[in-house]
C-alpha positions, -999 to 999 in steps of 0.1 A, spaced: 3 0 3 28 25 10 40 19 -28 8 28 -40 13 59 -23 44 67 -33 28 63 -72 3 85 -65 -23 57 -69 -45 72 -40 -74 54 -45 -60 17 -45 -38 27 -18 -67 41 6 -84 6 1 -55 -12 11 -51 12 40 -82 6 53 -82 -34 48 -51 -35 66 -61 -11 96 -95 -34 96 -74 -64 102 -44 -51 124 -55 -14 135 -16 -9 144 -2 25 148 16 24 120 -13 15 99 -31 44 115 -3 68 104 -2 56 68 -40 63 65 -32 96 81 -7 105 56 -24 97 24 -58 115 40 -33 145 48 -18 141 11 -57 144 -2 -58 176 18 -83 159 42 -68 173 72 -96 164 99 -96 128 94 -56 127 93 -58 141 125 -84 117 134 -61 88 122 -30 103 139 -49 105 172 -61 66 169 -22 55 161 -14 76 195 -47 60 214 -29 29 205 7 38 215 10 69 234 47 68 229 47 66 191 68 96 179 60 93 143 20 101 149 29 130 168 50 147 142 27 135 112 -3 150 137 17 178 140 21 185 102 -18 181 99 -26 206 125 -2 231 107 -14 225 72 -48 230 89 -42 261 105 -39 251 140 -2 264 151 -4 256 186 -14 223 186 12 218 158 39 231 180 27 211 211 27 178 192 63 185 174 78 192 209 60 158 223 74 140 191 110 155 194 110 144 233 105 110 223 125 108 194 153 136 188 164 121 154 128 115 137 127 115 102 92 120 86 107 119 49 109 79 56 78 54 60 63 53 96 85 29 114 
């Protein structure tokens, strides 16, 4: 599914991510769905997906950083700053350009 996302095949990627998340609602699966929603400009649903990832694993730094990006794109600067600070506190060297770990 990540390869489909990278190739710009959003509809098929969303179908694959949705199926994967229904079978295994892992933080990584929720983050991948959130990333796709963010790429499609649906920041509210992306924020929801990243928040679900954090409900599953509150120490998942990638979800904080990704949610920070979605908050920033949605114009919610204070929340973006807060989430990025949390992400950096957990994983100072986090690389958002890579797929979720």
